[in-house]
C-alpha positions as CSV (number, residue, x, y, z in Angstrom):
1,M,9.4,45.8,-15.5
2,E,7.3,43.4,-17.8
3,M,3.5,43.1,-17.6
4,R,2.0,39.7,-16.9
5,K,-1.6,39.4,-17.8
6,T,-3.4,36.5,-16.1
7,Q,-6.3,34.7,-17.7
8,N,-9.9,35.2,-16.6
9,F,-11.9,31.8,-17.2
10,G,-15.1,33.2,-16.8
11,Q,-15.6,34.9,-19.8
12,L,-14.1,34.4,-23.5
13,C,-14.2,37.1,-26.2
14,D,-15.7,36.3,-29.7
15,L,-12.2,35.5,-31.0
16,C,-11.3,33.5,-28.4
17,T,-14.7,31.0,-28.8
18,L,-13.8,30.8,-32.6
19,I,-10.1,29.9,-31.7
20,H,-11.1,27.6,-29.5
21,M,-14.0,25.9,-31.6
22,G,-11.1,25.6,-34.6
23,K,-12.6,28.0,-36.7
24,L,-9.1,29.5,-37.8
25,S,-10.5,30.6,-40.9
26,E,-13.1,32.5,-39.8
27,A,-11.1,33.8,-36.8
28,L,-8.6,35.2,-39.6
29,C,-11.6,36.6,-41.4
30,F,-12.6,38.3,-38.4
31,L,-9.4,39.6,-37.6
32,K,-8.9,41.1,-41.0
33,K,-12.2,43.2,-40.5
34,C,-11.7,44.4,-37.3
35,S,-10.4,47.9,-36.9
36,K,-9.2,47.6,-33.8
37,I,-8.3,44.1,-32.5
38,Q,-10.3,43.3,-28.9
39,D,-8.8,40.4,-26.3
40,P,-10.1,41.5,-23.0
41,D,-8.8,38.1,-21.3
42,N,-5.8,38.3,-22.8
43,L,-6.4,34.5,-24.2
44,A,-6.4,34.8,-28.0
45,V,-2.3,34.2,-28.2
46,Y,-2.5,31.3,-25.7
47,K,-5.5,29.8,-27.2
48,T,-4.6,29.9,-30.7
49,I,-1.1,27.8,-30.2
50,K,-3.2,25.5,-27.9
51,Y,-5.5,24.9,-30.4
52,Y,-2.2,24.1,-32.6
53,C,-1.0,21.5,-29.8
54,Q,-4.2,19.6,-30.4
55,Y,-3.9,19.6,-33.6
56,L,-0.3,18.1,-33.7
57,S,-1.1,15.6,-30.8
58,G,-4.2,14.1,-33.0
59,M,-2.0,13.8,-36.2
60,S,0.7,12.1,-34.2
61,Q,-1.9,9.5,-33.2
62,S,-3.3,9.1,-37.0
63,L,0.0,9.3,-38.6
64,G,1.4,7.2,-36.1
65,I,4.5,9.2,-35.5
66,A,6.1,10.6,-32.6
67,L,4.9,14.3,-31.5
68,A,8.3,15.4,-31.3
69,T,8.6,14.9,-35.1
70,T,4.9,15.6,-36.2
71,C,5.5,19.4,-37.1
72,T,7.8,18.6,-39.7
73,S,5.9,15.8,-41.2
74,E,4.5,16.5,-44.8
75,E,1.2,16.4,-43.8
76,V,1.2,19.3,-41.3
77,Q,4.0,21.1,-43.7
78,N,1.2,21.1,-46.4
79,G,-1.7,21.3,-44.5
80,Q,-3.6,24.4,-44.2
81,V,-3.8,24.5,-40.1
82,R,-0.1,25.3,-39.4
83,E,-0.1,28.1,-42.3
84,L,-3.6,29.7,-40.7
85,V,-1.9,29.6,-36.7
86,I,1.2,31.5,-38.1
87,E,-1.0,34.2,-39.7
88,V,-3.7,34.4,-36.9
89,L,-0.5,35.2,-34.4
90,K,1.0,37.6,-36.5
91,I,-2.0,39.7,-37.0
92,L,-2.1,39.4,-33.0
93,F,1.1,40.6,-32.6
94,A,0.6,43.3,-34.9
95,A,-2.1,44.9,-32.8
96,G,0.0,44.4,-29.8
97,I,-1.5,41.4,-28.2
98,T,1.1,40.1,-25.3
99,P,2.6,36.6,-26.0
100,N,3.1,36.6,-22.0
101,T,0.1,35.8,-20.7
102,V,-0.1,33.5,-17.3
103,T,-2.6,31.1,-17.6
104,R,-1.9,29.3,-14.3
105,L,-1.1,26.5,-16.3
106,E,1.8,27.5,-19.0
107,T,2.6,30.4,-20.6
108,P,1.8,30.6,-24.6
109,L,5.6,30.0,-25.1
110,M,5.7,26.7,-22.9
111,A,2.6,25.8,-25.1
112,A,4.5,26.6,-28.2
113,V,7.6,24.5,-26.7
114,S,5.9,21.5,-26.6
115,T,4.7,21.6,-30.4
116,H,8.3,21.4,-31.2
117,D,8.0,23.9,-33.6
118,E,11.1,26.4,-34.4
119,L,9.3,28.2,-36.4
120,L,6.0,29.3,-34.0
121,T,8.9,29.8,-31.1
122,N,11.1,32.1,-32.8
123,L,7.6,33.9,-34.1
124,L,7.0,34.3,-30.2
125,L,10.8,35.3,-29.1
126,E,10.3,37.6,-32.2
127,N,7.2,39.4,-30.4
128,G,8.5,39.6,-27.1
129,A,8.1,36.3,-25.4
130,N,10.0,36.1,-22.3
131,P,11.6,32.9,-22.0
132,N,12.1,33.5,-18.3
133,L,8.7,33.9,-17.3
134,Q,7.4,30.8,-15.2
135,D,4.1,30.0,-14.6
136,G,2.8,30.1,-11.0
137,Q,1.3,26.4,-10.8
138,A,3.7,24.5,-13.2
139,E,6.6,25.9,-11.0
140,M,8.5,26.0,-14.3
141,N,9.2,27.9,-17.5
142,A,9.8,27.6,-21.4
143,F,13.6,27.5,-20.7
144,A,13.1,24.8,-18.4
145,L,10.6,22.9,-20.7
146,A,12.8,23.2,-23.7
147,I,15.5,21.7,-21.6
148,I,13.7,18.7,-20.7
149,L,12.2,18.0,-23.8
150,N,15.7,18.1,-25.2
151,E,15.1,21.2,-27.9
152,V,18.7,21.9,-28.4
153,T,17.5,24.7,-31.3
154,I,14.8,25.8,-29.2
155,I,17.3,26.1,-26.6
156,K,19.4,28.3,-28.5
157,Q,16.8,30.5,-29.6
158,F,15.9,31.3,-26.3
159,L,19.6,31.6,-25.1
160,S,19.5,34.4,-28.2
161,Y,16.6,36.1,-26.4
162,G,18.0,36.4,-23.1
163,A,17.1,33.0,-21.4
164,R,19.1,33.3,-17.7
165,V,21.3,30.0,-17.4
166,N,22.1,30.7,-13.4
167,E,18.4,31.0,-12.4
168,P,15.7,28.8,-11.3
169,C,13.7,27.5,-14.2
170,C,12.0,24.7,-13.0
171,Q,11.2,24.8,-9.1
172,N,14.4,25.1,-6.8
173,M,16.8,23.8,-10.0
174,T,18.9,25.7,-12.2
175,P,18.7,25.1,-16.1
176,L,22.3,23.2,-15.7
177,Q,20.9,21.0,-12.8
178,L,18.1,20.5,-15.0
179,S,20.1,19.7,-18.0
180,M,22.1,16.6,-16.1
181,N,19.6,14.2,-16.7
182,K,19.4,15.0,-20.8
183,S,21.9,15.1,-23.6
184,V,25.7,16.4,-23.3
185,E,25.0,18.7,-25.9
186,V,22.7,20.3,-23.9
187,S,24.5,20.8,-20.8
188,K,27.7,21.9,-23.3
189,L,25.9,24.3,-24.5
190,L,24.5,26.0,-21.3
191,L,28.1,26.0,-20.1
192,Q,29.4,27.5,-23.1
193,N,26.9,30.5,-22.4
194,G,27.9,31.4,-18.8
195,A,26.6,28.3,-16.9
196,N,28.1,28.1,-13.4
197,I,29.5,24.6,-13.3
198,Q,29.6,24.9,-9.2
199,Q,25.7,24.6,-9.5
200,V,26.5,20.9,-9.9
201,L,29.4,20.7,-7.6
202,S,27.5,21.7,-4.7
203,I,23.9,21.2,-5.6
204,H,21.6,22.4,-2.6
205,T,20.2,19.7,-0.5
206,G,17.0,21.4,0.0
207,N,15.9,20.9,-3.6
208,N,12.1,19.4,-4.2
209,V,13.8,17.4,-6.6
210,H,17.1,15.6,-7.4
211,L,19.7,15.4,-9.8
212,A,19.8,11.9,-10.2
213,Q,15.9,11.6,-10.8
214,P,14.5,11.7,-14.2
215,P,11.9,14.3,-15.3
216,L,9.0,12.5,-14.9
217,I,10.0,10.9,-11.4
218,Q,10.8,14.9,-10.7
219,A,7.2,15.7,-11.8
220,V,5.4,12.8,-9.9
221,E,7.3,13.5,-6.6
222,S,6.7,17.5,-6.8
223,N,2.7,16.8,-7.8
224,N,3.5,18.9,-11.2
225,L,0.5,17.5,-13.1
226,Y,1.2,20.0,-16.0
227,L,4.9,18.5,-16.3
228,A,4.0,15.0,-16.3
229,S,1.2,15.5,-18.5
230,V,3.6,17.1,-21.3
231,L,6.4,14.5,-20.5
232,L,3.8,11.7,-21.2
233,E,2.2,13.0,-24.3
234,H,6.0,13.4,-25.5
235,G,6.4,9.5,-25.2
236,E,8.3,9.7,-21.5
237,D,8.8,6.1,-20.2
238,I,5.4,5.8,-18.1
239,N,6.8,2.4,-16.7
240,Q,10.2,3.4,-15.8
241,G,12.0,2.3,-12.6
242,Y,14.0,4.5,-10.1
243,D,15.7,3.6,-7.2
244,V,14.6,6.3,-4.4
245,N,17.2,4.5,-1.9
246,H,20.8,4.2,-3.3
247,S,22.2,3.4,0.4
248,Y,20.3,0.4,1.4
249,G,19.6,-1.5,-1.8
250,S,17.2,-1.9,-4.6
251,N,14.0,-0.1,-4.1
252,Q,12.8,0.4,-7.5
253,Q,9.8,2.6,-8.0
254,S,7.9,3.1,-11.0
255,P,5.9,6.8,-11.3
256,V,2.5,5.3,-10.6
257,H,4.4,3.4,-7.2
258,L,5.4,7.2,-6.2
259,A,1.9,8.8,-7.2
260,V,0.3,6.3,-4.8
261,I,2.6,6.4,-1.8
262,H,2.1,10.2,-2.3
263,G,-1.4,9.9,-1.9
264,R,-1.9,11.8,-5.2
265,K,-5.2,11.1,-6.9
266,E,-4.9,13.5,-9.8
267,M,-1.8,12.1,-10.5
268,V,-2.4,8.5,-10.5
269,A,-5.4,9.3,-12.6
270,L,-3.1,10.7,-15.0
271,L,-1.1,7.7,-15.2
272,I,-3.9,5.6,-15.6
273,Q,-5.1,7.5,-18.2
274,H,-1.7,7.4,-20.3
275,G,-1.7,3.5,-19.8
276,A,0.6,3.0,-16.4
277,N,1.1,-0.9,-15.8
278,L,-0.9,-1.0,-12.7
279,E,0.7,-4.6,-12.4
280,K,4.3,-3.6,-12.1
281,V,6.0,-4.5,-9.0
282,N,8.4,-2.2,-7.4
283,G,11.7,-3.3,-5.5
284,L,10.1,-4.1,-2.6
285,G,7.5,-7.0,-4.1
286,E,4.7,-4.2,-4.0
287,T,2.0,-3.5,-6.5
288,P,0.1,-0.1,-6.8
289,L,-2.7,-1.8,-5.4
290,G,-0.9,-2.9,-2.6
291,L,0.4,0.2,-1.5
292,A,-2.7,1.9,-1.9
293,L,-4.4,-0.7,0.2
294,H,-1.5,0.3,3.0
295,A,-2.6,3.5,2.8
296,G,-3.7,3.8,6.9
297,S,-6.5,4.6,8.6
298,N,-6.7,8.3,6.9
299,S,-7.3,7.2,3.9
300,D,-10.8,7.2,2.1
301,G,-9.7,4.2,-0.4
302,D,-10.4,6.6,-3.3
303,I,-6.8,5.5,-4.9
304,A,-7.3,1.8,-4.7
305,K,-10.7,2.1,-5.8
306,M,-9.3,3.9,-9.3
307,L,-6.8,1.2,-9.7
308,L,-9.6,-1.4,-9.4
309,S,-12.0,0.4,-11.6
310,A,-9.2,0.7,-14.0
311,G,-8.7,-2.8,-14.7
312,C,-5.6,-3.9,-12.3
313,S,-5.5,-7.3,-11.6
314,R,-7.5,-8.6,-8.2
315,V,-5.4,-11.6,-7.5
316,K,-1.9,-10.2,-8.0
317,E,0.1,-10.5,-5.1
318,S,1.6,-7.6,-2.8
319,K,3.9,-7.7,0.1
320,I,2.5,-7.0,3.8
321,N,6.0,-5.8,5.3
322,L,4.7,-7.3,8.8
323,F,5.2,-10.9,7.5
324,Q,7.6,-10.3,4.7
325,K,5.1,-12.2,2.2
326,S,3.0,-11.2,-0.5
327,Y,-0.8,-12.1,-0.8
328,P,-3.3,-11.1,-3.0
329,P,-5.8,-7.7,-2.7
330,L,-8.6,-9.4,-1.1
331,H,-6.3,-10.8,1.8
332,I,-4.3,-7.3,2.5
333,S,-7.7,-5.8,2.8
334,A,-8.9,-8.6,5.2
335,F,-6.0,-8.1,6.9
336,L,-5.5,-4.5,7.5
337,G,-9.1,-4.3,8.2
338,F,-9.9,-0.3,8.3
339,D,-13.6,1.2,7.5
340,Y,-12.5,1.8,3.6
341,H,-11.1,-1.7,3.7
342,K,-14.5,-3.6,3.5
343,E,-15.5,-1.5,0.8
344,I,-12.6,-2.4,-1.2
345,I,-13.8,-6.3,-0.3
346,E,-17.1,-5.4,-1.5
347,W,-16.0,-3.8,-4.6
348,I,-13.4,-7.1,-5.3
349,L,-15.9,-9.9,-4.3
350,D,-19.4,-8.2,-5.9
351,Y,-17.1,-7.8,-8.9
352,E,-15.7,-11.1,-9.3
353,L,-19.0,-12.8,-8.3
354,D,-21.1,-11.1,-11.1
355,Q,-18.8,-11.9,-13.5
356,V,-19.5,-15.6,-12.9
357,N,-22.8,-14.7,-13.1
358,R,-22.9,-12.9,-16.4
359,E,-20.7,-15.5,-17.8
360,A,-23.5,-18.1,-16.7
361,L,-26.4,-16.1,-18.4
362,N,-24.2,-15.3,-21.4
363,T,-23.7,-19.5,-21.8
364,T,-27.1,-20.2,-20.9
365,D,-29.4,-21.7,-23.7
366,K,-32.3,-19.0,-23.9
367,T,-34.0,-21.7,-26.6
368,V,-36.8,-23.9,-25.3
369,P,-35.9,-27.6,-25.3
370,R,-37.9,-30.4,-26.9
371,L,-40.2,-32.6,-24.2
372,S,-37.7,-35.5,-25.2
373,E,-34.4,-32.8,-24.5
374,C,-35.6,-31.6,-20.7
375,R,-34.0,-34.2,-18.9
376,E,-30.5,-34.0,-20.7
377,F,-31.2,-29.9,-20.7
378,S,-31.9,-30.2,-16.8
379,N,-28.5,-32.4,-16.0
380,L,-26.5,-30.0,-18.0
381,D,-28.1,-27.1,-16.5
382,I,-27.5,-28.4,-12.9
383,Q,-23.6,-29.1,-13.7
384,E,-23.2,-25.4,-15.2
385,N,-24.9,-24.4,-12.0
386,R,-22.3,-26.3,-9.9
387,S,-19.4,-25.1,-11.8
388,N,-20.3,-21.5,-11.1
389,S,-20.5,-22.3,-7.7
390,R,-17.2,-23.8,-7.5
391,R,-16.1,-21.1,-9.2
392,K,-17.3,-18.4,-6.7
393,S,-16.4,-20.6,-3.7
394,A,-12.8,-20.7,-5.2
395,F,-12.2,-16.9,-5.7
396,I,-14.0,-16.3,-1.7
397,N,-11.3,-19.1,-0.4
398,L,-8.5,-17.9,-2.6
399,K,-5.4,-19.0,-1.2
400,A,-1.8,-17.0,-1.1
401,A,1.4,-18.5,-0.9
402,D,1.3,-19.3,2.5
403,S,-2.4,-21.5,1.8
404,S,-3.9,-18.3,3.6
405,T,-7.7,-17.3,2.8
406,P,-9.2,-14.1,2.9
407,L,-11.6,-15.3,5.8
408,F,-8.3,-16.3,7.9
409,M,-6.6,-13.1,7.3
410,A,-10.3,-11.2,8.3
411,V,-9.9,-13.2,11.7
412,M,-6.1,-11.6,12.5
413,S,-7.6,-8.4,11.7
414,G,-10.0,-8.6,14.3
415,R,-12.7,-6.9,12.8
416,M,-15.9,-8.8,13.3
417,D,-18.1,-7.3,10.4
418,I,-15.7,-8.1,7.8
419,I,-15.6,-11.6,9.2
420,K,-18.8,-12.0,9.0
421,Y,-19.4,-10.7,5.4
422,I,-16.5,-13.0,4.2
423,Y,-18.1,-15.7,5.7
424,D,-21.2,-14.7,4.7
425,K,-20.4,-14.8,1.2
426,G,-18.8,-18.3,1.5
427,G,-15.5,-18.0,3.4
428,D,-14.7,-21.7,4.7
429,P,-13.4,-21.7,8.5
430,Y,-12.0,-25.4,8.1
431,I,-9.3,-24.6,5.6
432,E,-5.8,-24.6,7.3
433,C,-2.9,-22.8,6.2
434,S,0.9,-22.5,7.0
435,Q,0.2,-20.5,10.0
436,G,-2.7,-22.7,11.2
437,N,-6.0,-22.7,11.5
438,L,-8.6,-19.9,12.7
439,I,-7.8,-20.5,16.3
440,H,-4.1,-19.6,15.6
441,A,-5.2,-16.5,13.5
442,A,-7.6,-15.1,16.4
443,V,-5.3,-15.6,19.2
444,M,-2.4,-13.9,17.2
445,A,-4.5,-10.9,16.6
446,I,-5.0,-10.5,20.1
447,C,-8.7,-9.9,19.2
448,S,-11.9,-9.5,21.0
449,E,-13.5,-12.5,22.7
450,E,-16.5,-12.2,20.3
451,V,-14.6,-13.4,17.2
452,L,-12.6,-16.0,19.2
453,D,-15.8,-17.1,20.2
454,F,-16.8,-17.5,16.7
455,V,-14.0,-19.5,15.4
456,L,-14.2,-21.7,18.3
457,S,-17.9,-22.3,17.3
458,F,-16.9,-24.1,14.3
459,G,-15.3,-27.2,16.3
460,L,-11.8,-26.8,14.7
461,D,-8.7,-29.0,16.5
462,I,-8.2,-26.5,19.3
463,D,-4.4,-28.2,19.5
464,H,-3.7,-28.0,15.5
465,I,0.0,-27.6,15.5
466,N,0.9,-24.8,12.7
467,D,4.2,-24.7,10.4
468,D,6.0,-23.1,12.9
469,G,5.2,-25.9,15.6
470,N,2.8,-24.0,17.8
471,T,-0.5,-24.6,19.0
472,P,-3.0,-22.0,19.5
473,L,-2.6,-22.2,23.1
474,I,1.2,-21.5,23.3
475,L,0.8,-18.7,20.7
476,A,-2.0,-16.8,23.0
477,A,0.2,-17.5,26.3
478,R,3.1,-15.7,24.3
479,N,0.8,-12.4,24.0
480,N,-0.7,-10.5,27.0
481,N,-4.1,-11.9,26.7
482,S,-5.2,-14.0,29.5
483,S,-8.9,-13.9,28.7
484,A,-8.0,-16.1,25.7
485,C,-5.9,-18.3,27.3
486,Q,-8.6,-19.2,29.9
487,K,-11.1,-19.6,26.9
488,L,-8.9,-22.1,24.9
489,V,-8.1,-24.2,28.1
490,C,-11.7,-24.1,29.0
491,H,-12.5,-25.7,25.7
492,G,-10.1,-28.3,26.1
493,A,-6.8,-27.0,24.7
494,C,-3.9,-29.5,25.7
495,L,-1.8,-27.9,28.6
496,N,1.6,-29.2,27.8
497,M,2.5,-29.4,24.4
498,Q,5.7,-27.9,23.3
499,D,6.6,-26.1,20.3
500,A,8.6,-27.6,17.7
501,R,11.2,-25.3,18.1
502,F,12.5,-24.4,21.3
503,G,10.5,-27.3,23.2
504,E,8.3,-24.5,25.2
505,T,5.1,-25.4,26.7
506,A,2.3,-22.8,27.0
507,L,3.3,-22.1,30.4
508,S,7.4,-21.5,30.0
509,A,6.6,-19.4,27.0
510,S,4.3,-16.9,29.1
511,V,7.1,-17.1,32.0
512,Y,9.8,-16.1,29.4
513,F,7.8,-13.7,27.8
514,G,6.7,-11.9,31.0
515,C,3.0,-12.8,30.7
516,E,2.3,-13.5,34.5
517,N,-1.2,-13.5,34.0
518,N,-1.5,-16.0,31.4
519,A,1.0,-18.2,33.5
520,Q,-1.6,-17.5,36.2
521,V,-4.1,-19.2,34.7
522,L,-2.1,-21.7,33.1
523,I,-0.8,-23.0,36.6
524,S,-4.3,-22.9,37.9
525,H,-5.7,-25.1,35.6
526,G,-2.9,-27.8,36.1
527,A,-0.2,-26.9,33.6
528,D,3.0,-29.1,34.3
529,P,5.5,-26.6,35.5
530,D,8.4,-29.3,35.3
531,I,8.7,-30.3,31.4
532,P,12.1,-28.7,30.2
533,D,12.7,-27.0,26.6
534,S,15.4,-27.7,24.3
535,R,17.7,-26.0,26.4
536,N,16.7,-27.8,29.5
537,T,15.4,-24.9,31.1
538,T,11.8,-24.7,32.9
539,A,9.6,-22.3,33.5
540,L,10.6,-22.3,37.6
541,Y,14.3,-21.2,35.9
542,W,12.8,-18.4,33.6
543,S,10.7,-16.8,36.3
544,I,13.8,-16.9,38.9
545,F,16.1,-15.4,35.8
546,N,13.5,-13.0,34.6
547,C,12.5,-12.0,38.1
548,R,8.9,-12.9,37.6
549,E,8.1,-12.8,41.7
550,K,4.2,-13.5,41.0
551,T,4.6,-16.5,38.8
552,L,7.9,-17.9,41.3
553,K,5.3,-18.0,44.0
554,L,2.6,-19.5,42.2
555,L,4.8,-22.3,41.2
556,L,6.1,-22.7,44.4
557,E,2.3,-23.0,45.6
558,A,1.7,-25.4,42.8
559,G,4.5,-28.1,44.0
560,V,7.0,-27.1,41.1
561,K,10.1,-29.5,41.5
562,L,13.3,-27.7,43.1
563,T,16.0,-29.0,45.0
564,Q,18.6,-27.6,47.3
565,R,21.5,-28.8,44.4
566,D,19.5,-26.8,41.6
567,L,19.3,-23.7,43.6
568,V,23.1,-23.7,43.4
569,H,23.2,-23.8,39.5
570,Y,20.3,-21.5,38.9
571,P,20.7,-18.5,37.8
572,R,22.5,-15.4,39.6
573,N,19.5,-13.5,39.8
574,I,18.4,-15.8,43.1
575,K,21.4,-14.4,44.7
576,V,20.3,-10.8,44.5
577,M,16.5,-10.8,44.7
578,R,15.5,-7.7,46.0
579,N,12.7,-9.4,47.7
580,P,14.1,-11.0,51.4
581,E,10.6,-12.4,52.0
582,L,11.0,-14.5,48.3
583,R,14.4,-15.7,49.1
584,Q,13.3,-17.1,52.2
585,M,10.4,-18.6,50.7
586,L,12.8,-20.5,48.4
587,N,15.4,-21.5,51.0
588,E,12.7,-22.9,52.9
589,Y,11.2,-24.9,49.9
590,V,14.6,-26.8,49.5
591,T,15.0,-27.1,53.3
592,K,11.6,-27.7,55.0
593,P,8.9,-30.2,54.4
594,P,5.6,-28.6,53.0
595,S,3.1,-27.8,55.4
596,L,-0.2,-30.5,55.4
597,Q,-2.3,-28.1,53.9
598,Q,-0.2,-27.4,51.0
599,A,1.0,-31.5,50.8
600,C,-2.7,-32.1,50.4
601,R,-3.0,-29.6,47.6
602,I,-0.2,-30.7,45.4
603,K,-1.1,-34.5,46.0
604,V,-4.8,-33.6,44.9
605,R,-3.8,-31.4,42.0
606,T,-1.3,-34.5,40.9
607,H,-3.9,-36.7,40.7
608,L,-6.3,-34.8,39.1
609,K,-3.4,-34.0,36.3
610,H,-3.4,-37.9,35.6
611,L,-7.2,-38.1,35.3
612,S,-7.5,-34.9,33.0
613,Q,-4.8,-36.0,30.6
614,G,-3.1,-32.7,30.1
615,K,-6.0,-31.0,30.1
616,S,-7.8,-28.6,32.6
617,I,-8.2,-30.0,36.1
618,E,-10.9,-27.5,36.9
619,P,-13.8,-29.5,35.9
620,F,-12.9,-32.2,38.1
621,I,-12.1,-29.5,40.9
622,L,-15.6,-28.1,40.3
623,Q,-17.1,-31.4,40.9
624,L,-15.7,-32.4,43.9
625,A,-18.1,-32.2,47.1
626,I,-16.2,-29.7,49.0
627,P,-16.6,-25.9,50.2
628,S,-16.3,-23.5,47.2
629,K,-13.5,-22.1,49.5
630,L,-11.3,-25.2,49.1
631,K,-12.1,-25.5,45.5
632,K,-10.6,-21.8,45.0
633,F,-7.2,-23.2,47.5
634,L,-6.7,-26.2,44.6
635,L,-7.0,-23.8,42.0
636,I,-4.6,-21.5,43.6
637,E,-6.9,-18.3,42.9
């Protein structure tokens, strides 16, 4: 069994130090003088090849040519570095130094493959390098790397030196499976050398990677930093798209999108370093930053900060799936409202506002004007300050496609600290959007009373109708939050406005959606129960149809309109109602006159509804010179 020697990073021998510093001539002299070559850390071969890799990478950039062809360039072929590398390696091999060191990153033969230098790989193979030797962390071997880099000649070399064509070479994938994304020539070569075609026809579903995935996508999905780094250094398309969901339509994801989705910070950093397009939108309309902001409560926000620090757009919109609409990063952070989102908001705002301040400083004339110019200078200075203030205000009140602002989204999150921060930075509470004003935002979020009190303090139109035709009270009535309904009604919200789509009032909506505590508040304050919706159904109809017994009793006490004929045409539920007392109450309601007490309550409430003009009757009842017990009776408490 072949010995596999592992590196020790703690110490470097003198020879490795010379090689690491690129002093190959001195290293060669050192080797020639040594009677016995010592390489206690087994790093000399790897360090020599790695130095050659770095040399080729630098030459590739300076010559402006692909790394794959750099080793064959005239400059490299005629230079001394390649010759010195080969000579140093020959002496090391002659002294019995092994080429099969495992470095926890790559084997020397893997490093040699990444140079594309066929002479170098052949030299290692001749001296015992094993093409099947896998590095533990990279989960691949030199044979796999040669296939991924499409090095046909090197693959032939490996096959001549015992490369195994039917054993896993990259994670759980065999060479033939790995070659499906490469040239036909590579697949044919493997089949000619005994690769089993059944590996492709019956691929194991438990593989960590899939045949259809390009190599860089495989590397990102499996968090293989080594493979990703090698591929990017060799010109792999860093912004390629891959459809991760073939069955349900397009879901194109780029490598950086996938890295963000999986929360892989080091992979994101690597992709940023190699110039990934941070503004690219995936098939679902999401940017990398947008995905990072959706990471959830367990995230620390580091990936979002990395993307922002790398210069990604602070205004490019990304989709919020809940709304199926796209919003800028500031809006997304304000809406999602986890702890790290407040940091992101501070980052974005501080950066943008500092930019304005820096530009103002750079454009300000530092020279002292003459006395005759002071007035003109002062006016220009004032105009510039106003311009800067407008720019700051425009950013903090940046509008999304639906005209929502960061402050609106923050109110929807219910996070009071974020709301106050944005407001203190200049957030305008009076800007309306398609979803309504800040009162709409507060009731949609089912947020705390503190948030609702905050937005009500601005004197906004409490009956404002949004683009869906809803007032804040109608929206609140559909949510199971009676305190919001109570607060809106007490602040003067109209009780009987109807939404534009279904003609629902707040009362009929609360009954339909089963929010019986809301219905109780609305009935108590004098909401009209007899207003029909667009289907000609009322709150009473839905209380019977959906068996809202509590609400049904309250409606009857409030004097809802109901006749014997209505009972015949009302839903079947009334005939099978399990509560016999309620059934009897309904029948008596249409067959017997009300009690004097009930008739008086209905008469008084009807008169007060007329006086209140569709708003709460509670203030009028509380002003009546009657005992508190009678007041409660009139309020149907």
